[in-house]
Structure formats: structure tokens, C-alpha cells
Z-matrix of the N, CA and C atoms (Angstrom, degrees):
N
C 1 1.467
C 2 1.535 1 111.10
N 3 1.342 2 115.67 1 -44.09
C 4 1.466 3 120.15 2 179.92
C 5 1.521 4 110.04 3 -64.54
N 6 1.357 5 115.88 4 -39.86
C 7 1.460 6 119.43 5 178.93
C 8 1.515 7 112.18 6 -62.78
N 9 1.333 8 116.66 7 -39.37
C 10 1.466 9 120.43 8 178.90
C 11 1.521 10 110.92 9 -66.23
N 12 1.339 11 117.16 10 -40.49
C 13 1.464 12 121.34 11 178.42
C 14 1.518 13 110.73 12 -65.33
N 15 1.331 14 116.39 13 -37.66
C 16 1.470 15 120.13 14 178.00
C 17 1.522 16 111.21 15 -63.15
N 18 1.342 17 116.08 16 -43.27
C 19 1.461 18 119.75 17 178.14
C 20 1.521 19 111.86 18 -64.63
N 21 1.333 20 115.83 19 -39.21
C 22 1.463 21 120.30 20 178.43
C 23 1.514 22 110.58 21 -64.23
N 24 1.331 23 117.26 22 -40.65
C 25 1.468 24 122.20 23 178.66
C 26 1.526 25 110.43 24 -63.47
N 27 1.345 26 116.20 25 -43.99
C 28 1.463 27 119.63 26 179.23
C 29 1.515 28 111.37 27 -63.38
N 30 1.338 29 116.95 28 -42.17
C 31 1.456 30 121.33 29 178.89
C 32 1.522 31 111.08 30 -62.21
N 33 1.352 32 117.34 31 -44.74
C 34 1.459 33 122.11 32 179.43
C 35 1.521 34 111.03 33 -63.27
N 36 1.344 35 116.23 34 -42.02
C 37 1.467 36 120.85 35 178.96
C 38 1.514 37 110.95 36 -62.67
N 39 1.358 38 116.43 37 -41.28
C 40 1.457 39 120.71 38 179.08
C 41 1.516 40 111.50 39 -62.75
N 42 1.328 41 116.63 40 -43.48
C 43 1.467 42 120.76 41 178.37
C 44 1.516 43 110.89 42 -60.99
N 45 1.331 44 116.84 43 -43.83
C 46 1.465 45 121.17 44 -179.78
C 47 1.522 46 111.15 45 -65.61
N 48 1.343 47 116.88 46 -38.18
C 49 1.468 48 120.06 47 178.62
C 50 1.518 49 110.88 48 -65.57
N 51 1.335 50 115.72 49 -43.21
C 52 1.470 51 119.63 50 178.78
C 53 1.514 52 110.13 51 -62.63
N 54 1.330 53 116.34 52 -43.77
C 55 1.459 54 120.70 53 179.73
C 56 1.524 55 111.14 54 -63.93
N 57 1.332 56 116.33 55 -39.57
C 58 1.458 57 120.38 56 -179.75
C 59 1.508 58 112.37 57 -66.01
N 60 1.353 59 116.23 58 -33.10
C 61 1.460 60 120.04 59 -179.10
C 62 1.517 61 111.76 60 -84.69
N 63 1.300 62 116.82 61 -11.61
C 64 1.463 63 120.39 62 -173.72
C 65 1.519 64 110.11 63 -125.48
N 66 1.331 65 115.67 64 54.94
C 67 1.456 66 120.16 65 -177.22
C 68 1.523 67 110.44 66 -72.47
N 69 1.313 68 115.65 67 125.53
C 70 1.459 69 120.72 68 174.33
C 71 1.513 70 107.99 69 -154.50
N 72 1.331 71 115.67 70 152.31
C 73 1.455 72 118.24 71 -177.80
C 74 1.523 73 109.96 72 -163.10
N 75 1.294 74 115.27 73 141.15
C 76 1.462 75 122.40 74 172.02
C 77 1.511 76 106.36 75 -135.81
N 78 1.332 77 117.02 76 119.02
C 79 1.461 78 119.55 77 -174.06
C 80 1.526 79 110.48 78 -149.73
N 81 1.332 80 114.49 79 166.35
C 82 1.467 81 121.49 80 174.54
C 83 1.521 82 108.22 81 -136.96
N 84 1.333 83 115.93 82 113.82
C 85 1.464 84 122.50 83 179.12
C 86 1.524 85 109.48 84 -145.20
N 87 1.330 86 115.47 85 140.31
C 88 1.468 87 120.88 86 176.38
C 89 1.528 88 112.10 87 50.90
N 90 1.328 89 115.75 88 43.30
C 91 1.460 90 124.17 89 178.42
C 92 1.527 91 113.12 90 62.16
N 93 1.332 92 116.42 91 24.11
C 94 1.457 93 120.81 92 175.75
C 95 1.530 94 109.53 93 -119.34
N 96 1.325 95 115.37 94 119.95
C 97 1.450 96 121.72 95 173.44
C 98 1.522 97 106.72 96 -89.49
N 99 1.330 98 116.64 97 115.60
C 100 1.463 99 121.58 98 -172.98
C 101 1.520 100 110.60 99 -115.96
N 102 1.331 101 115.16 100 137.33
C 103 1.453 102 121.74 101 175.78
C 104 1.515 103 108.32 102 -134.01
N 105 1.328 104 116.35 103 128.06
C 106 1.453 105 122.02 104 179.73
C 107 1.514 106 110.16 105 -126.82
N 108 1.335 107 115.73 106 133.34
C 109 1.460 108 122.87 107 172.36
C 110 1.518 109 106.97 108 -128.74
N 111 1.326 110 116.49 109 110.29
C 112 1.457 111 122.22 110 -176.09
C 113 1.530 112 109.22 111 55.70
N 114 1.344 113 117.25 112 -119.43
C 115 1.467 114 120.10 113 -177.10
C 116 1.527 115 112.96 114 -92.81
N 117 1.318 116 117.58 115 -2.69
C 118 1.468 117 121.54 116 -179.36
C 119 1.520 118 109.83 117 -92.56
N 120 1.325 119 115.27 118 135.20
C 121 1.461 120 120.14 119 -175.06
C 122 1.523 121 109.59 120 -135.42
N 123 1.327 122 115.89 121 135.54
C 124 1.461 123 121.99 122 -179.81
C 125 1.518 124 109.19 123 -130.10
N 126 1.331 125 116.43 124 132.58
C 127 1.458 126 121.35 125 175.72
C 128 1.521 127 109.80 126 -124.26
N 129 1.324 128 115.60 127 134.25
C 130 1.459 129 122.06 128 179.24
C 131 1.525 130 107.58 129 -128.32
N 132 1.330 131 116.47 130 128.38
C 133 1.465 132 120.13 131 179.32
C 134 1.524 133 109.31 132 -72.78
N 135 1.330 134 115.86 133 132.00
C 136 1.458 135 120.53 134 179.61
C 137 1.516 136 111.39 135 -137.20
N 138 1.327 137 116.95 136 116.32
C 139 1.463 138 122.27 137 179.00
C 140 1.526 139 109.78 138 -79.77
N 141 1.314 140 116.45 139 128.05
C 142 1.461 141 120.47 140 -178.58
C 143 1.523 142 110.47 141 -75.31
N 144 1.330 143 116.00 142 124.12
C 145 1.458 144 122.17 143 178.25
C 146 1.524 145 111.85 144 -101.12
N 147 1.326 146 115.75 145 -29.09
C 148 1.459 147 120.48 146 -176.11
C 149 1.526 148 109.20 147 -160.52
N 150 1.326 149 115.38 148 147.35
C 151 1.463 150 120.33 149 177.39
C 152 1.522 151 109.61 150 -140.80
N 153 1.319 152 116.09 151 143.58
C 154 1.461 153 119.80 152 173.27
C 155 1.528 154 109.89 153 -148.37
N 156 1.338 155 114.45 154 153.40
C 157 1.465 156 121.00 155 -176.98
C 158 1.522 157 109.50 156 -128.42
N 159 1.330 158 114.58 157 150.56
C 160 1.461 159 121.02 158 174.37
C 161 1.518 160 108.92 159 -138.30
N 162 1.333 161 115.71 160 143.48
C 163 1.451 162 122.30 161 -180.00
C 164 1.532 163 108.38 162 -121.95
N 165 1.341 164 115.64 163 115.10
C 166 1.468 165 120.60 164 179.12
C 167 1.527 166 110.85 165 -104.29
N 168 1.315 167 117.63 166 17.86
C 169 1.472 168 127.29 167 -179.68
C 170 1.526 169 113.23 168 72.02
N 171 1.327 170 117.90 169 -45.85
C 172 1.465 171 119.95 170 175.85
C 173 1.526 172 111.85 171 -99.71
N 174 1.333 173 115.86 172 -8.07
C 175 1.461 174 121.15 173 -178.42
C 176 1.524 175 109.35 174 -145.62
N 177 1.339 176 115.33 175 138.14
C 178 1.462 177 121.56 176 -177.33
C 179 1.521 178 108.73 177 -121.35
N 180 1.323 179 115.95 178 125.65
C 181 1.463 180 122.08 179 -172.66
C 182 1.523 181 110.60 180 -118.66
N 183 1.342 182 115.15 181 131.74
C 184 1.465 183 121.41 182 172.56
C 185 1.517 184 108.14 183 -124.51
N 186 1.337 185 116.33 184 131.54
C 187 1.463 186 122.40 185 -177.36
C 188 1.525 187 109.76 186 -123.99
N 189 1.338 188 115.74 187 135.24
C 190 1.458 189 121.67 188 179.03
C 191 1.524 190 109.13 189 -125.74
N 192 1.317 191 116.63 190 130.51
C 193 1.463 192 122.01 191 172.04
C 194 1.523 193 106.42 192 -98.15
N 195 1.352 194 117.05 193 121.98
C 196 1.455 195 122.35 194 -170.83
C 197 1.521 196 112.05 195 -122.11
N 198 1.336 197 115.24 196 146.49
C 199 1.461 198 121.34 197 169.22
C 200 1.518 199 107.88 198 -109.67
N 201 1.330 200 116.80 199 120.40
C 202 1.451 201 121.58 200 178.84
C 203 1.524 202 109.84 201 -81.23
N 204 1.317 203 116.63 202 166.17
C 205 1.468 204 120.66 203 -175.02
C 206 1.520 205 113.18 204 -65.90
N 207 1.339 206 117.65 205 -21.99
C 208 1.467 207 119.53 206 177.51
C 209 1.524 208 111.69 207 -83.55
N 210 1.349 209 116.90 208 3.50
C 211 1.459 210 121.57 209 178.11
C 212 1.519 211 113.91 210 93.68
N 213 1.316 212 117.72 211 -13.46
C 214 1.469 213 119.99 212 179.33
C 215 1.522 214 109.98 213 -74.53
N 216 1.325 215 115.42 214 161.03
C 217 1.466 216 120.86 215 -177.34
C 218 1.517 217 110.44 216 -124.92
N 219 1.327 218 114.90 217 140.23
C 220 1.454 219 121.32 218 179.70
C 221 1.523 220 108.97 219 -138.47
N 222 1.314 221 115.97 220 166.28
C 223 1.466 222 122.19 221 172.48
C 224 1.523 223 108.41 222 -116.31
N 225 1.324 224 115.57 223 132.70
C 226 1.470 225 121.38 224 172.25
C 227 1.522 226 107.98 225 -109.80
N 228 1.333 227 116.34 226 132.44
C 229 1.459 228 120.54 227 179.35
C 230 1.527 229 110.13 228 -129.17
N 231 1.323 230 114.40 229 137.44
C 232 1.460 231 121.08 230 175.57
C 233 1.525 232 108.13 231 -123.50
N 234 1.331 233 115.82 232 120.37
C 235 1.458 234 121.52 233 178.61
C 236 1.518 235 108.29 234 -117.13
N 237 1.332 236 116.70 235 121.23
C 238 1.463 237 122.10 236 179.62
C 239 1.517 238 109.18 237 -120.71
N 240 1.327 239 115.71 238 136.56
C 241 1.456 240 119.16 239 176.57
C 242 1.521 241 109.83 240 -86.74
N 243 1.310 242 115.98 241 159.23
C 244 1.453 243 121.30 242 167.53
C 245 1.529 244 107.82 243 -58.27
N 246 1.331 245 117.36 244 151.86
C 247 1.462 246 121.62 245 -174.87
C 248 1.522 247 112.76 246 -58.13
N 249 1.329 248 117.78 247 -23.46
C 250 1.460 249 121.31 248 -178.85
C 251 1.532 250 113.21 249 -92.78
N 252 1.355 251 116.63 250 5.34
C 253 1.464 252 120.88 251 -178.22
C 254 1.524 253 110.64 252 -128.12
N 255 1.330 254 115.60 253 162.52
C 256 1.453 255 121.81 254 177.62
C 257 1.527 256 109.14 255 -148.09
N 258 1.337 257 115.80 256 160.68
C 259 1.457 258 119.92 257 176.61
C 260 1.526 259 109.74 258 -68.56
N 261 1.329 260 116.56 259 137.04
C 262 1.463 261 121.68 260 -179.35
C 263 1.533 262 112.51 261 -87.85
N 264 1.349 263 119.79 262 -50.72
C 265 1.466 264 119.43 263 -175.62
C 266 1.533 265 111.63 264 -75.91
N 267 1.332 266 115.20 265 169.77
C 268 1.456 267 120.62 266 169.20
C 269 1.530 268 108.84 267 -66.40
N 270 1.319 269 116.54 268 167.19
C 271 1.466 270 120.20 269 -179.53
C 272 1.529 271 110.75 270 -59.78
N 273 1.324 272 116.35 271 -45.60
C 274 1.471 273 119.61 272 -179.77
C 275 1.523 274 111.39 273 -61.34
N 276 1.325 275 116.31 274 -41.54
C 277 1.470 276 120.35 275 179.52
C 278 1.528 277 110.57 276 -66.65
N 279 1.328 278 117.27 277 -40.31
C 280 1.472 279 120.68 278 177.01
C 281 1.522 280 110.69 279 -59.69
N 282 1.328 281 116.29 280 -45.25
C 283 1.469 282 120.82 281 179.01
C 284 1.526 283 110.17 282 -60.06
N 285 1.319 284 116.48 283 -43.04
C 286 1.464 285 120.78 284 179.39
C 287 1.524 286 111.36 285 -60.00
N 288 1.316 287 116.42 286 -43.50
C 289 1.467 288 121.09 287 -179.66
C 290 1.524 289 111.06 288 -67.90
N 291 1.324 290 116.36 289 -46.53
C 292 1.467 291 121.67 290 -174.97
C 293 1.529 292 111.67 291 -61.98
N 294 1.335 293 117.01 292 -35.48
C 295 1.465 294 120.31 293 -177.07
C 296 1.536 295 113.00 294 -101.72
N 297 1.328 296 118.08 295 8.09
C 298 1.472 297 120.63 296 -175.83
C 299 1.528 298 110.56 297 49.52
N 300 1.319 299 115.77 298 46.33
C 301 1.457 300 121.34 299 -169.60
C 302 1.527 301 113.18 300 -74.69
N 303 1.305 302 115.26 301 145.91
C 304 1.456 303 121.43 302 170.54
C 305 1.526 304 109.50 303 -80.15
N 306 1.337 305 115.15 304 -33.32
C 307 1.465 306 120.51 305 -178.84
C 308 1.523 307 108.69 306 -158.05
N 309 1.327 308 116.94 307 143.68
C 310 1.462 309 122.61 308 175.63
C 311 1.526 310 108.31 309 -123.05
N 312 1.332 311 116.23 310 119.47
C 313 1.463 312 121.72 311 -179.16
C 314 1.522 313 108.67 312 -105.94
N 315 1.326 314 116.28 313 117.16
C 316 1.463 315 119.89 314 176.34
C 317 1.521 316 108.27 315 -81.27
N 318 1.334 317 116.93 316 116.04
C 319 1.458 318 120.59 317 -177.05
C 320 1.525 319 112.12 318 -106.02
N 321 1.342 320 116.54 319 -11.25
C 322 1.466 321 119.28 320 179.19
C 323 1.522 322 109.43 321 -160.68
N 324 1.338 323 115.16 322 143.71
C 325 1.464 324 120.88 323 172.05
C 326 1.522 325 109.06 324 -151.22
N 327 1.323 326 115.83 325 133.06
C 328 1.464 327 121.40 326 175.03
C 329 1.516 328 108.54 327 -161.27
N 330 1.306 329 117.07 328 116.93
C 331 1.463 330 122.93 329 172.93
C 332 1.523 331 112.51 330 51.66
N 333 1.316 332 115.76 331 56.25
C 334 1.466 333 124.30 332 176.04
C 335 1.529 334 114.24 333 73.13
N 336 1.327 335 118.04 334 4.39
C 337 1.467 336 121.61 335 175.14
C 338 1.524 337 108.66 336 -102.61
N 339 1.325 338 115.64 337 126.52
C 340 1.461 339 122.07 338 -179.69
C 341 1.519 340 110.24 339 -117.42
N 342 1.333 341 115.08 340 147.24
C 343 1.466 342 121.03 341 165.56
C 344 1.523 343 106.93 342 -122.16
N 345 1.321 344 115.24 343 129.54
C 346 1.465 345 121.29 344 -179.29
C 347 1.527 346 109.98 345 -124.66
N 348 1.329 347 115.49 346 150.05
C 349 1.453 348 121.37 347 163.36
C 350 1.527 349 105.54 348 -111.55
N 351 1.331 350 114.99 349 115.04
C 352 1.455 351 121.98 350 -172.07
C 353 1.530 352 109.06 351 -101.48
N 354 1.319 353 115.71 352 119.13
C 355 1.465 354 120.99 353 177.77
C 356 1.526 355 107.64 354 -89.52
N 357 1.334 356 116.01 355 114.69
C 358 1.461 357 120.99 356 -177.50
C 359 1.529 358 111.09 357 -80.77
N 360 1.319 359 115.76 358 175.32
C 361 1.466 360 120.40 359 -177.22
C 362 1.533 361 112.58 360 -63.08
N 363 1.327 362 117.30 361 -26.06
C 364 1.468 363 120.21 362 179.01
C 365 1.528 364 111.79 363 -91.32
N 366 1.356 365 116.05 364 11.47
C 367 1.468 366 124.53 365 177.11
C 368 1.527 367 113.99 366 74.15
N 369 1.317 368 117.85 367 3.28
C 370 1.455 369 119.27 368 172.86
C 371 1.530 370 109.03 369 -76.91
N 372 1.340 371 115.58 370 157.14
C 373 1.464 372 120.84 371 -174.21
C 374 1.524 373 110.12 372 -114.79
N 375 1.322 374 115.89 373 133.79
C 376 1.463 375 122.95 374 -179.63
C 377 1.523 376 109.07 375 -119.16
N 378 1.341 377 116.57 376 128.35
C 379 1.459 378 121.17 377 175.90
C 380 1.526 379 109.71 378 -83.73
N 381 1.334 380 116.37 379 132.63
C 382 1.460 381 121.83 380 -176.65
C 383 1.525 382 110.10 381 -135.85
N 384 1.332 383 116.51 382 129.42
C 385 1.460 384 122.91 383 168.42
C 386 1.517 385 107.34 384 -105.87
N 387 1.342 386 117.91 385 137.70
C 388 1.458 387 119.64 386 -176.68
C 389 1.522 388 111.13 387 -146.83
N 390 1.328 389 115.50 388 147.88
C 391 1.458 390 122.02 389 169.39
C 392 1.523 391 107.73 390 -131.80
N 393 1.325 392 115.06 391 146.25
C 394 1.459 393 119.93 392 177.80
C 395 1.518 394 108.31 393 -136.19
N 396 1.340 395 116.20 394 117.76
C 397 1.448 396 120.51 395 -176.17
C 398 1.512 397 113.24 396 -111.80
N 399 1.341 398 116.39 397 127.84
C 400 1.460 399 123.53 398 176.29
C 401 1.529 400 113.06 399 51.26
N 402 1.337 401 116.41 400 25.19
C 403 1.466 402 122.66 401 173.97
C 404 1.523 403 114.25 402 63.50
N 405 1.330 404 118.19 403 11.62
C 406 1.463 405 119.54 404 -179.36
C 407 1.527 406 112.76 405 -121.77
N 408 1.315 407 117.43 406 0.45
C 409 1.463 408 120.07 407 177.93
C 410 1.517 409 109.30 408 -146.39
N 411 1.312 410 115.59 409 129.88
C 412 1.459 411 122.43 410 176.89
C 413 1.521 412 107.86 411 -123.00
N 414 1.335 413 116.31 412 117.79
C 415 1.457 414 122.05 413 178.18
C 416 1.520 415 108.62 414 -114.86
N 417 1.311 416 116.92 415 138.79
C 418 1.460 417 119.02 416 178.04
C 419 1.519 418 111.20 417 -150.47
N 420 1.330 419 113.93 418 153.28
C 421 1.456 420 121.35 419 172.68
C 422 1.523 421 106.62 420 -130.29
N 423 1.339 422 115.93 421 135.64
C 424 1.458 423 118.51 422 -176.70
C 425 1.527 424 110.95 423 -143.87
N 426 1.341 425 113.81 424 161.01
C 427 1.459 426 120.22 425 177.29
C 428 1.519 427 113.90 426 105.51
N 429 1.328 428 117.90 427 -5.39
C 430 1.461 429 119.25 428 178.02
C 431 1.528 430 110.50 429 -72.47
N 432 1.324 431 116.42 430 154.43
C 433 1.453 432 120.36 431 177.47
C 434 1.524 433 109.63 432 -69.47
N 435 1.318 434 116.88 433 163.25
C 436 1.459 435 120.26 434 177.60
C 437 1.525 436 110.36 435 -63.96
N 438 1.326 437 117.07 436 -36.84
C 439 1.464 438 120.71 437 177.38
C 440 1.530 439 110.80 438 -61.57
N 441 1.343 440 116.43 439 -42.74
C 442 1.459 441 121.27 440 179.14
C 443 1.529 442 110.63 441 -67.13
N 444 1.323 443 116.82 442 -44.00
C 445 1.459 444 121.01 443 179.18
C 446 1.524 445 110.68 444 -60.53
N 447 1.325 446 116.75 445 -46.01
C 448 1.464 447 120.48 446 179.55
C 449 1.523 448 111.84 447 -61.01
N 450 1.332 449 116.48 448 -42.90
C 451 1.473 450 119.76 449 -178.33
C 452 1.532 451 110.71 450 -65.73
N 453 1.327 452 117.35 451 -37.39
C 454 1.463 453 121.05 452 178.11
C 455 1.529 454 110.68 453 -64.87
N 456 1.326 455 115.95 454 -45.47
C 457 1.460 456 119.78 455 -178.16
C 458 1.525 457 111.77 456 -66.68
N 459 1.332 458 116.51 457 -41.98
C 460 1.466 459 120.31 458 -179.44
C 461 1.526 460 111.03 459 -65.22
N 462 1.332 461 116.74 460 -36.82
C 463 1.462 462 119.53 461 178.65
C 464 1.525 463 111.19 462 -64.70
N 465 1.325 464 116.36 463 -33.43
C 466 1.457 465 120.60 464 -179.57
C 467 1.528 466 112.69 465 -87.63
N 468 1.323 467 116.26 466 -30.43
C 469 1.457 468 120.85 467 -176.59
C 470 1.526 469 109.01 468 -146.52
N 471 1.342 470 117.89 469 103.04
C 472 1.473 471 120.44 470 -176.97
C 473 1.519 472 113.71 471 -62.48
N 474 1.343 473 117.44 472 -13.01
C 475 1.458 474 121.02 473 179.82
C 476 1.534 475 112.55 474 -94.10
N 477 1.329 476 116.89 475 1.50
C 478 1.466 477 119.98 476 179.39
C 479 1.527 478 110.28 477 -66.12
N 480 1.330 479 116.22 478 136.33
C 481 1.460 480 120.85 479 179.34
C 482 1.515 481 110.48 480 -89.49
N 483 1.335 482 117.78 481 147.72
C 484 1.469 483 120.48 482 177.99
C 485 1.521 484 111.34 483 -60.17
N 486 1.333 485 116.28 484 145.76
C 487 1.459 486 120.68 485 179.11
C 488 1.528 487 111.02 486 -75.44
N 489 1.323 488 115.96 487 165.74
C 490 1.467 489 121.66 488 -167.58
C 491 1.534 490 113.02 489 -82.45
N 492 1.344 491 116.56 490 -63.93
C 493 1.468 492 119.87 491 -175.55
C 494 1.526 493 110.93 492 -78.73
N 495 1.320 494 116.89 493 131.27
C 496 1.468 495 121.82 494 -178.93
C 497 1.521 496 112.48 495 -95.15
N 498 1.334 497 116.38 496 -34.94
C 499 1.464 498 121.19 497 -176.64
C 500 1.530 499 108.96 498 -90.08
N 501 1.338 500 115.89 499 98.20
C 502 1.464 501 120.30 500 -174.55
C 503 1.533 502 111.05 501 -124.06
N 504 1.310 503 115.48 502 171.29
C 505 1.463 504 121.64 503 -176.44
C 506 1.522 505 111.31 504 -64.13
N 507 1.330 506 115.16 505 132.90
C 508 1.463 507 123.34 506 174.65
C 509 1.529 508 106.97 507 -107.24
N 510 1.324 509 117.03 508 114.28
C 511 1.469 510 120.06 509 -174.63
C 512 1.521 511 113.08 510 -65.35
N 513 1.326 512 117.72 511 -19.95
C 514 1.469 513 120.43 512 177.29
C 515 1.526 514 111.13 513 -63.84
N 516 1.330 515 116.18 514 -22.30
C 517 1.461 516 121.05 515 -178.70
C 518 1.521 517 113.19 516 -96.15
N 519 1.339 518 116.78 517 1.83
C 520 1.466 519 120.74 518 -175.60
C 521 1.529 520 110.76 519 -99.58
N 522 1.335 521 116.31 520 136.72
C 523 1.462 522 120.16 521 176.96
C 524 1.524 523 111.34 522 -70.84
N 525 1.335 524 116.47 523 -28.76
C 526 1.469 525 122.49 524 177.72
C 527 1.526 526 108.59 525 -126.52
N 528 1.334 527 117.84 526 107.38
C 529 1.462 528 119.89 527 -175.32
C 530 1.521 529 114.60 528 -71.78
N 531 1.347 530 118.18 529 -26.55
C 532 1.458 531 120.65 530 -178.21
C 533 1.529 532 108.99 531 -79.62
N 534 1.325 533 115.56 532 99.32
C 535 1.461 534 120.67 533 -171.37
C 536 1.520 535 113.15 534 -95.50
N 537 1.315 536 117.64 535 -8.31
C 538 1.458 537 119.74 536 175.47
C 539 1.525 538 108.87 537 -72.26
N 540 1.324 539 115.74 538 155.44
C 541 1.464 540 121.13 539 -176.28
C 542 1.528 541 109.94 540 -126.67
N 543 1.333 542 115.49 541 73.64
C 544 1.454 543 120.85 542 177.37
C 545 1.528 544 109.01 543 -79.86
N 546 1.316 545 116.83 544 132.71
C 547 1.466 546 121.15 545 176.59
C 548 1.527 547 109.56 546 -139.16
N 549 1.327 548 115.39 547 158.97
C 550 1.459 549 120.51 548 176.42
C 551 1.525 550 110.43 549 -59.92
N 552 1.324 551 116.87 550 -38.97
C 553 1.462 552 120.77 551 179.63
C 554 1.531 553 110.63 552 -59.85
N 555 1.329 554 117.18 553 -46.52
C 556 1.463 555 120.54 554 -178.95
C 557 1.527 556 111.31 555 -64.25
N 558 1.332 557 116.10 556 -44.79
C 559 1.459 558 120.35 557 -177.02
C 560 1.520 559 111.31 558 -63.69
N 561 1.340 560 117.38 559 -45.67
C 562 1.460 561 120.61 560 -170.40
C 563 1.521 562 115.19 561 -99.44
N 564 1.337 563 118.10 562 -27.06
C 565 1.458 564 118.38 563 -169.38
C 566 1.527 565 114.37 564 -116.04
N 567 1.335 566 119.15 565 -17.31
C 568 1.471 567 116.82 566 175.10
C 569 1.538 568 111.44 567 -67.87
N 570 1.339 569 121.49 568 -41.14
C 571 1.463 570 129.64 569 -13.89
C 572 1.531 571 110.74 570 -101.00
N 573 1.342 572 115.15 571 156.02
C 574 1.459 573 119.49 572 171.34
C 575 1.522 574 111.21 573 -77.31
N 576 1.340 575 116.98 574 -33.64
C 577 1.466 576 119.74 575 -179.52
C 578 1.530 577 109.95 576 -127.20
N 579 1.324 578 114.05 577 149.33
C 580 1.472 579 121.56 578 179.82
C 581 1.524 580 107.98 579 -138.03
N 582 1.335 581 117.88 580 163.55
C 583 1.469 582 119.51 581 175.44
C 584 1.523 583 111.50 582 -58.09
N 585 1.323 584 115.98 583 143.68
C 586 1.468 585 121.47 584 179.46
C 587 1.526 586 109.11 585 -60.74
N 588 1.318 587 115.09 586 134.60
C 589 1.457 588 120.85 587 176.17
C 590 1.518 589 109.22 588 -75.89
N 591 1.311 590 115.98 589 130.55
C 592 1.457 591 120.72 590 -177.55
C 593 1.526 592 110.20 591 -87.99
N 594 1.348 593 115.11 592 138.30
C 595 1.456 594 121.00 593 175.71
C 596 1.519 595 108.82 594 -100.99
N 597 1.314 596 116.11 595 127.97
C 598 1.456 597 120.51 596 179.07
C 599 1.535 598 108.29 597 -110.72
N 600 1.328 599 115.92 598 121.87
C 601 1.451 600 121.73 599 -179.11
C 602 1.514 601 109.62 600 -103.36
N 603 1.316 602 115.26 601 131.15
C 604 1.479 603 119.36 602 -179.13
C 605 1.522 604 109.42 603 -118.30
């Protein structure tokens, strides 16, 4: 019994150490869109224009349509699984499924923060920032211009390289700003989420 507790303590300590060394966060609270990579932190004021929620029983989705102070518009989405479930695919694969993408180009990665340029079925390109923590929460913001995306990344990481496609989707021109395509079929049958894998310590 003592040996099992010792192993559990070591495993928990290792997880906490990894998490401590790999600080990253993407969130929206009190009209502040926040992005953190290690010790670098960026906050952008975003006025909420619209909000909607969906419940897939194993996954809970909240979507916010925001207007930033420079007049541009973005969508922030937070997807959380039930405590007994976790995301099955990699972050890039999840993004591909959620947007019915023809192609997903990873243009940046650092400490669980990704930047993607997502080529949709109509060949238009959507800029997406995403973080995925402990496989049970996926946060993303999308719809910013390439110029805006580049400036955000450079402010957080001076070594970030400029993204490839310049002509991307402007949500101000879209009749429906929520461009992700979450469905019950994707969540349960592709599947996007599966029961949490149990670890047995001996």
C-alpha cells in the first residue's frame, strides 16, 4: 500500500512539474481575451456581441463573438469534456474535424499553444489560435487577420515566424460568425472524445 502511494505521489509530482514548466493559457473573462506563453502574457479587450452554448453530454461548448478595440471581430470558443472523458485526436486533428477542413497548416507551436491556418472546403483560409490542456479542454480564438495574428505571436515570442497565407477570412463579412462545425456525430462517433484512460499503479 505504501509503495503504491509513493508511486502515485511521484506521478502527481511529475505532472505538476511538467505543468509548471509548460505554462500556457488562452481564455476570455471580464471582456479580456488573454493569451499566455511561458512568462509572456498578452491581453486584448473584446466586447461580447453574441454568445451561445451547446451541450453534447460528454462535451460542453461555449462560443463568444467578440469585437476587439481595433474594430476587428473574432470568435472565442471553449470546449470542456465531462470529467470522465477526454479528447481523442491530436489538437491539429481536432481542429481539422471541427472545421471540416481540407487542410490544416501548423504555423506556430510553443508550450501547448498552436497557431493554425485552416483551409476550408471552399478554399478560404481561417486563422486559428488554440490551446489544449490535459486533453480535457480545448480553447481557441479564430477570425483574426494574418497581420493581427502575427503581431500577437511576435509580442509573445520574438522568434515566431510570420504566417504563410495573408488573405484570410474576415468575420465582419460573414453572415454567421461561428464557423466551427460541432455535431453530435463528431463528438461521439468519430469520436472527438472518449472515456478517460485509467492508469493503474502497481
